[in-house]
Backbone as CSV, one residue per row, in Angstrom:
resi,resn,N_x,N_y,N_z,CA_x,CA_y,CA_z,C_x,C_y,C_z
1,MET,138.218,216.618,48.684,138.684,217.433,49.911,138.817,216.643,51.005
2,SER,139.925,217.015,51.900,140.169,216.248,53.048,140.158,217.147,54.295
3,ALA,139.008,217.807,54.428,138.990,218.884,55.569,139.229,218.575,56.966
4,PHE,139.042,217.371,57.149,138.676,216.798,58.583,139.976,215.964,59.212
5,LEU,140.905,215.808,58.425,142.039,215.144,58.830,143.082,215.996,59.818
6,GLN,143.448,215.898,60.668,144.491,216.605,61.359,145.714,216.389,60.978
7,SER,146.697,217.164,61.068,148.198,217.061,60.711,148.962,216.125,61.594
8,GLY,149.994,215.473,61.338,150.819,214.971,62.138,150.527,213.489,62.331
9,ARG,149.593,213.002,61.994,149.164,211.449,62.289,148.725,211.086,61.052
10,GLN,149.287,210.116,60.336,148.854,209.375,58.966,147.672,208.544,59.375
11,LEU,146.526,208.471,58.454,145.601,207.453,58.564,145.752,206.597,57.513
12,ILE,145.567,205.320,57.757,145.582,204.218,56.935,144.518,203.276,56.805
13,LEU,144.025,202.847,55.737,142.993,201.952,55.696,143.663,200.810,55.282
14,ALA,143.632,199.603,56.245,144.156,198.476,56.050,143.175,197.513,55.229
15,SER,142.644,197.883,54.002,141.875,197.073,53.251,141.876,197.437,51.968
16,SER,141.794,196.384,51.020,141.643,196.808,49.545,140.405,196.932,48.990
17,SER,139.284,197.151,49.905,137.852,197.364,49.585,137.541,198.405,48.874
18,LYS,137.222,198.605,47.653,136.937,200.133,47.029,135.872,200.747,47.656
19,VAL,134.837,200.021,48.237,133.425,200.564,48.879,134.154,201.306,49.988
20,ARG,134.887,200.646,50.839,135.264,201.167,52.179,135.964,202.531,51.914
21,ALA,137.008,202.435,50.801,137.681,203.542,50.592,136.669,204.788,50.165
22,ARG,135.781,204.403,49.321,134.837,205.573,48.696,134.035,206.117,50.011
23,LEU,133.673,205.229,51.125,133.011,205.756,51.952,133.902,206.724,52.878
24,LEU,135.147,206.410,53.029,135.896,207.416,53.904,136.398,208.613,52.869
25,GLU,136.450,208.358,51.598,136.731,209.598,50.844,135.363,210.658,50.923
26,ALA,134.324,210.025,50.827,133.056,210.744,50.694,132.923,211.688,52.184
27,ALA,133.486,210.939,53.185,133.423,211.687,54.553,134.512,212.706,54.773
28,GLY,135.351,212.959,53.703,136.294,213.975,53.590,137.483,213.788,54.330
29,LEU,137.898,212.465,54.510,139.050,212.003,55.188,140.244,211.753,54.195
30,ALA,141.512,212.390,54.572,142.756,212.046,53.837,143.339,210.655,54.339
31,PHE,143.813,209.779,53.602,144.378,208.423,53.951,144.882,207.861,53.001
32,THR,145.764,206.740,53.255,146.366,205.983,52.269,145.843,204.683,52.498
33,VAL,145.862,203.617,51.501,145.366,202.327,51.557,146.551,201.436,51.577
34,GLN,146.616,200.483,52.517,147.590,199.501,52.644,147.043,198.184,53.054
35,PRO,146.736,197.324,52.224,146.158,195.946,52.613,147.140,195.279,53.427
36,PRO,146.549,194.570,54.390,147.330,193.806,55.308,148.287,192.835,54.853
37,GLY,147.783,192.188,53.818,148.718,190.881,53.162,148.313,189.743,53.976
38,LEU,147.261,189.568,54.775,146.948,188.284,55.456,145.889,187.509,54.518
39,ASP,146.303,186.145,54.872,145.385,185.169,54.169,143.975,185.060,54.776
40,GLU,142.972,185.662,54.452,141.618,185.859,55.096,141.024,184.516,55.251
41,HIS,141.249,183.496,54.256,140.675,182.196,54.381,141.259,181.402,55.494
42,VAL,142.462,181.419,55.410,143.349,181.012,56.688,142.796,181.410,58.215
43,MET,142.867,182.814,57.981,142.383,183.378,59.279,141.029,183.072,59.725
44,ARG,140.109,183.074,58.867,138.755,182.366,59.140,138.582,181.181,59.701
45,GLN,139.339,180.275,58.948,139.552,178.831,59.615,139.887,178.875,60.952
46,ALA,141.113,179.617,61.125,141.675,179.609,62.527,140.946,180.166,63.635
47,VAL,140.234,180.997,63.309,139.525,181.734,64.269,137.994,181.384,64.431
48,GLY,137.441,180.862,63.234,136.052,180.030,63.379,135.970,178.719,63.726
49,GLY,136.976,178.110,63.182,137.196,176.671,63.527,135.762,175.698,63.237
50,SER,135.680,174.593,63.688,134.470,173.747,63.480,133.648,173.817,64.747
51,THR,134.220,174.393,65.823,133.664,174.151,67.175,132.717,175.363,67.497
52,GLY,132.665,176.541,66.487,131.587,177.397,67.016,131.961,178.059,68.309
53,ALA,133.161,178.020,68.567,133.397,178.627,69.909,133.176,180.231,69.843
54,LEU,133.394,180.964,68.839,133.312,182.243,68.678,131.842,182.539,67.811
55,SER,131.265,183.575,68.159,130.061,183.988,67.549,130.508,184.711,66.249
56,PRO,129.736,184.796,65.128,130.015,185.387,64.025,130.559,186.757,64.267
57,GLN,129.884,187.506,65.111,130.211,188.949,65.315,131.361,188.844,65.982
58,ASP,131.805,188.028,66.763,133.085,188.069,67.493,134.226,187.590,66.432
59,ILE,134.017,186.873,65.641,134.925,186.545,64.431,135.162,187.838,63.665
60,ALA,134.244,188.369,63.211,134.353,189.717,62.470,135.228,190.744,63.224
61,GLU,135.002,190.896,64.406,135.800,191.785,65.221,137.437,191.454,65.355
62,VAL,137.525,190.107,65.599,138.926,189.613,65.912,139.773,189.792,64.355
63,LEU,139.001,189.419,63.196,139.634,189.607,62.101,139.909,191.181,61.942
64,ALA,139.005,192.001,62.232,139.225,193.461,62.079,140.530,193.844,62.624
65,ARG,140.454,193.582,63.911,141.457,193.854,64.843,142.706,193.335,64.216
66,ALA,142.918,192.181,63.696,144.206,191.539,63.186,144.574,192.372,61.974
67,LYS,143.821,192.838,61.034,144.128,193.343,59.724,144.664,194.821,60.423
68,ALA,144.087,195.460,61.176,144.483,196.764,61.589,145.866,196.821,62.321
69,GLU,145.990,195.828,63.341,147.288,195.636,63.969,148.398,195.131,62.903
70,ALA,148.234,194.461,62.206,149.163,193.898,61.174,149.849,195.102,60.447
71,VAL,148.997,196.048,59.974,149.566,197.136,59.323,150.264,198.201,60.303
72,SER,149.503,198.189,61.542,149.903,198.893,62.465,151.554,198.778,62.971
73,GLU,151.607,197.432,62.884,153.191,197.054,63.336,154.287,197.725,62.391
74,LEU,153.728,197.970,61.087,154.713,198.362,59.972,154.840,199.958,60.094
75,VAL,153.728,200.364,60.381,153.590,201.969,60.313,153.345,202.439,61.567
76,ARG,154.092,202.431,62.790,153.534,202.512,64.079,153.179,203.926,64.554
77,ASP,153.616,204.902,63.868,153.045,206.188,64.381,151.777,206.650,63.756
78,ALA,151.144,205.633,62.889,149.929,206.001,62.070,148.696,205.485,62.992
79,PHE,147.367,206.042,62.469,146.221,205.479,63.072,145.828,204.450,61.849
80,VAL,145.504,203.194,62.037,145.335,202.291,60.959,143.712,201.665,61.164
81,ILE,142.841,201.736,60.297,141.541,201.281,60.317,141.627,199.875,59.667
82,GLY,141.104,198.821,60.290,140.720,197.418,59.970,139.322,197.102,59.920
83,ALA,138.913,196.390,59.089,137.439,196.096,58.922,137.180,194.695,58.268
84,ASP,136.059,193.972,58.876,135.754,192.655,58.382,134.430,192.468,58.289
85,GLN,133.916,191.423,57.656,132.474,191.195,57.688,132.193,189.898,57.392
86,VAL,131.240,189.237,58.258,131.011,187.858,58.173,129.403,187.702,58.051
87,LEU,129.211,186.751,57.179,127.634,186.599,56.593,127.447,185.127,57.268
88,ALA,126.383,185.050,58.124,125.977,184.033,58.972,124.621,183.323,58.218
89,PHE,124.574,182.075,57.847,123.262,181.706,57.310,122.955,180.240,57.667
90,GLY,121.971,179.910,58.174,121.676,178.510,58.504,122.771,177.820,59.204
91,GLY,123.348,178.333,60.144,124.446,177.718,60.852,125.591,177.768,60.295
92,ARG,125.799,178.209,59.235,127.014,178.212,58.507,127.632,179.743,58.191
93,ILE,128.869,179.999,57.991,129.609,181.372,57.721,129.893,180.967,56.309
94,LEU,129.287,182.146,55.482,129.677,181.942,54.105,130.794,183.205,53.799
95,SER,131.801,182.813,52.961,132.897,183.565,52.635,132.439,184.119,51.192
96,LYS,133.514,184.981,50.915,133.513,185.696,49.509,133.381,184.482,48.560
97,PRO,132.625,184.429,47.475,132.747,183.522,46.503,133.992,183.399,45.553
98,ASP,134.416,182.224,45.165,135.762,182.204,44.592,135.610,182.200,42.969
99,ASN,134.421,182.220,42.741,134.137,182.430,41.008,132.444,182.703,40.997
100,MET,132.218,182.927,39.718,130.673,183.301,39.425,129.773,181.892,39.687
101,GLU,130.489,180.764,39.419,129.585,179.786,39.765,129.335,179.581,41.367
102,ALA,130.273,179.837,41.954,130.218,179.763,43.523,129.105,180.998,44.076
103,ALA,129.255,182.175,43.176,128.345,183.310,43.523,126.965,182.885,43.175
104,ARG,126.751,182.243,42.093,125.409,181.850,41.585,124.752,180.688,42.742
105,LYS,125.494,179.913,43.156,124.930,178.834,44.195,124.849,179.730,45.578
106,GLU,125.558,180.616,45.962,125.361,181.151,47.019,123.981,182.279,47.128
107,LEU,123.700,182.698,45.908,122.542,183.400,45.687,121.087,182.551,45.802
108,LEU,121.423,181.353,45.062,120.405,180.360,45.219,120.093,180.078,46.401
109,ASP,120.984,179.681,47.387,120.796,179.184,48.721,120.082,180.449,49.428
110,LEU,120.598,181.481,49.353,119.939,182.804,50.214,118.609,183.099,49.794
111,SER,118.205,182.786,48.513,117.063,183.184,47.841,115.888,183.002,48.617
112,GLY,114.821,183.998,48.986,113.764,183.839,49.795,113.976,183.611,51.237
113,LYS,115.225,183.823,51.940,115.465,183.440,53.104,116.147,184.621,53.700
114,SER,116.291,184.767,55.041,116.701,185.581,55.949,118.225,185.287,56.163
115,HIS,119.341,186.192,56.333,120.506,186.010,56.855,120.983,186.928,57.693
116,SER,121.933,186.824,58.413,122.599,188.095,59.104,124.029,188.241,58.772
117,LEU,124.345,189.534,58.849,125.581,190.242,58.309,126.138,191.062,59.572
118,HIS,127.503,190.630,59.807,128.210,191.039,60.840,129.335,191.866,60.394
119,SER,129.258,193.277,60.769,130.332,194.182,60.425,131.175,194.437,61.567
120,ALA,132.489,194.630,61.357,133.558,195.158,62.372,134.263,195.933,61.886
121,VAL,134.687,197.054,62.817,135.710,197.903,62.458,136.692,198.088,63.623
122,ALA,138.015,198.440,63.374,138.975,198.438,64.436,139.792,199.717,64.323
123,LEU,140.559,200.168,65.151,141.298,201.391,64.991,142.577,200.992,65.795
124,ALA,143.853,200.837,65.150,144.964,200.650,65.882,145.958,201.631,65.732
125,THR,147.039,201.779,66.675,147.838,202.556,66.519,149.215,201.767,67.448
126,ASN,150.538,202.020,66.873,151.737,201.588,67.484,151.622,200.025,67.799
127,GLY,151.082,199.290,66.957,150.890,197.872,67.001,149.716,197.169,67.615
128,GLY,148.837,197.938,68.438,147.652,197.614,69.231,146.471,198.338,68.886
129,THR,145.504,197.607,69.053,144.047,197.992,68.888,143.640,198.920,69.977
130,VAL,143.125,200.153,69.585,142.864,201.144,70.609,141.212,201.259,70.656
131,TRP,140.465,200.646,69.679,139.213,200.817,69.750,138.673,199.880,68.501
132,ALA,137.425,199.277,68.925,136.731,198.308,68.099,135.351,198.201,68.266
133,HIS,134.694,198.030,67.290,133.172,198.116,67.268,132.625,197.242,66.214
134,SER,131.471,196.568,66.591,130.693,195.625,65.466,129.076,195.924,65.745
135,GLU,128.657,195.683,64.559,127.134,195.896,64.334,126.640,194.788,63.546
136,SER,125.434,194.372,63.807,124.750,193.319,62.992,123.536,193.798,62.376
137,SER,123.366,193.274,61.296,122.013,193.416,60.290,121.376,192.107,59.820
138,THR,120.292,192.362,59.531,119.379,191.306,59.186,118.748,191.455,57.828
139,LEU,118.855,190.679,56.786,118.544,190.844,55.394,117.693,189.686,54.928
140,VAL,116.763,190.093,54.214,115.942,188.979,53.687,115.795,189.152,52.038
141,MET,116.139,188.211,51.295,116.206,188.216,50.078,114.962,187.829,49.375
142,ARG,114.603,188.418,48.299,113.432,188.032,47.591,113.446,186.538,47.127
143,GLU,112.612,185.979,46.727,112.555,184.592,45.885,113.016,184.929,44.455
144,LEU,114.184,184.473,44.250,114.902,184.606,42.948,115.055,183.325,42.032
145,THR,114.530,183.627,40.755,114.681,182.682,39.947,116.039,182.382,39.366
146,PRO,116.557,181.123,39.084,117.889,180.807,38.416,118.112,181.844,37.250
147,GLN,117.099,182.176,36.481,117.108,183.248,35.356,117.384,184.709,35.644
148,PHE,116.879,184.926,36.805,117.319,186.327,37.266,118.636,186.398,37.993
149,ILE,119.118,185.483,38.548,120.485,185.315,39.159,121.356,185.346,38.058
150,GLY,121.196,184.672,36.989,122.056,184.741,35.941,122.182,186.043,35.352
151,ARG,120.935,186.733,35.080,121.130,188.163,34.451,121.723,189.103,35.474
152,TYR,121.257,189.009,36.905,122.091,190.065,37.612,123.537,189.795,37.675
153,LEU,124.067,188.438,37.750,125.504,188.302,37.739,126.243,188.689,36.535
154,ALA,125.442,188.665,35.428,126.058,189.003,33.907,126.064,190.653,34.141
155,ALA,125.119,191.215,34.645,125.040,192.670,34.623,126.071,193.130,35.586
156,ALA,126.142,192.624,36.928,127.020,193.110,37.820,128.351,192.773,37.565
157,GLY,128.875,191.748,37.030,130.049,191.317,36.807,130.714,190.747,37.927
158,GLU,132.106,190.559,37.749,133.135,189.796,38.925,133.201,190.555,39.972
159,GLU,133.002,191.943,40.093,133.187,192.857,41.260,132.334,192.043,42.315
160,VAL,131.224,191.560,42.056,130.507,190.788,43.284,131.215,189.757,43.961
161,LEU,132.265,189.352,43.514,133.122,188.404,44.142,133.893,188.894,45.194
162,SER,133.869,190.137,45.202,134.647,191.059,46.370,133.679,191.008,47.626
163,SER,132.423,190.663,47.493,131.540,190.835,48.504,130.936,189.555,49.214
164,VAL,130.892,189.403,50.402,130.233,188.094,50.992,128.757,188.227,50.570
165,GLY,128.215,186.924,50.128,126.906,186.985,49.636,126.682,187.336,48.191
166,ALA,127.842,187.834,47.542,127.806,187.938,46.123,126.757,189.198,45.870
167,TYR,126.637,190.207,46.668,125.551,191.078,46.228,126.474,192.538,46.720
168,GLN,126.284,193.436,46.296,126.659,194.938,46.470,125.535,195.829,46.614
169,LEU,125.072,196.176,47.938,124.001,196.926,48.200,124.032,198.141,47.489
170,GLU,125.184,198.763,47.165,125.068,200.213,46.761,124.879,200.175,45.221
171,GLY,124.569,199.079,44.739,124.451,198.986,43.340,123.251,197.993,42.856
172,LEU,123.597,197.304,41.975,122.493,196.280,41.476,121.838,195.335,42.514
173,GLY,122.814,195.203,43.432,122.570,194.239,44.345,121.250,194.588,45.338
174,ILE,120.871,195.886,45.401,119.670,196.269,46.143,118.446,195.531,45.319
175,GLN,118.537,195.195,44.245,117.356,194.531,43.512,117.044,193.029,43.973
176,LEU,118.073,192.520,44.743,117.739,191.159,45.204,117.168,190.996,46.655
177,PHE,116.632,192.182,47.209,116.249,192.231,48.539,114.774,192.773,48.825
178,GLU,114.276,192.084,49.707,112.787,192.367,50.108,112.682,193.179,51.287
179,LYS,113.685,192.950,52.371,113.576,193.681,53.495,115.002,193.712,53.987
180,ILE,115.343,194.891,54.577,116.662,195.133,55.287,116.600,195.763,56.695
181,ASP,117.301,195.223,57.481,117.093,195.824,59.074,118.471,195.950,59.638
182,GLY,119.060,197.149,59.441,120.651,197.453,59.758,120.773,198.866,59.238
183,ASP,121.945,199.050,59.724,122.885,200.331,59.250,123.375,200.144,57.908
184,TYR,123.013,201.189,57.017,123.400,201.130,55.670,124.898,200.837,55.525
185,PHE,125.564,201.891,56.105,127.123,201.824,56.068,127.731,200.499,56.662
186,SER,127.094,199.978,57.711,127.791,198.624,58.062,127.366,197.530,57.178
187,ILE,126.372,197.571,56.565,126.125,196.553,55.476,126.928,196.887,54.298
188,LEU,127.422,197.924,54.066,128.333,198.072,53.003,129.875,197.785,53.239
189,GLY,130.036,197.472,54.750,131.205,196.878,55.392,132.054,197.681,56.195
190,LEU,131.151,198.877,56.527,132.100,199.701,57.417,131.233,200.717,58.259
191,PRO,131.165,200.437,59.772,130.229,201.072,60.540,130.799,202.673,60.755
192,LEU,130.519,203.299,59.724,131.165,204.742,59.330,131.108,205.617,60.683
193,LEU,129.717,205.766,61.197,129.267,206.787,62.344,130.233,206.360,63.649
194,PRO,130.256,205.333,64.041,131.036,204.901,65.180,132.431,205.317,64.955
195,LEU,132.850,204.766,63.898,134.394,204.957,63.371,134.746,206.330,63.370
196,LEU,134.052,207.333,62.766,134.332,208.762,62.654,134.099,209.235,64.238
197,ASP,133.404,208.705,65.153,133.295,209.185,66.432,134.691,208.911,67.168
198,ALA,134.961,207.580,66.871,136.384,207.143,67.712,137.540,208.020,66.976
199,LEU,137.521,208.255,65.858,138.624,209.051,65.226,138.747,210.357,65.804
200,ARG,137.518,211.069,66.143,137.569,212.257,66.605,138.244,212.084,68.240
201,ARG,137.685,211.226,69.049,138.056,210.908,70.295,139.535,210.638,70.333
202,GLU,140.112,210.099,69.526,141.453,209.870,69.338,142.430,210.956,68.997
203,GLY,141.751,211.920,68.443,142.320,213.167,67.893,142.936,212.904,66.432
204,ALA,142.455,211.929,65.747,142.991,211.683,64.401,142.200,212.438,63.524
205,ILE,140.932,212.976,63.710,140.325,213.965,62.869,139.665,215.130,63.759
206,GLU,139.445,216.219,63.042,139.011,217.322,63.927,137.615,217.108,64.622
207,GLY,137.425,217.665,65.827,136.127,217.383,66.505,135.077,218.244,66.179
């Protein structure tokens, strides 16, 4: 049911993330999905660079804006939602793992340690961002044995490759953690409550 979307303005999610789409669906929004078609790896390199000029939180917001604006340029009369997530650990920024071996190495690195997750969302229309927001969370992983990591990855499957840190908190990934400090929706990749508030203010959904 999509009881909360006003007529006249299309709502687009500029992301291929199934989790973000499920969150919007559960909130009762009617929307279409149109990935921005941008090379995220190249974008992160260009924005982050090696100088550390931007904070991880700023990088997430810049990328969320870029995704929303890319699709908004194509469908100018729509409201477009873009989102991005950056995992910072030990002075490094971790990307989505390329394969299961890379996922295994990331989990071994994160095991028993704390890392931060920075999630950003942006809303664009007519080619420009009208609102953006970012939130940060701190997560502490349990001490994980290589054997447990192997069993986890076998059970979770290659879907973990779509998540930074190779974990999905809404599923088996919750088994990896000792402590979590942050908004649940933001950790899943979409600061949902601030987004809904912005959509209401912009008239995209009913107040």
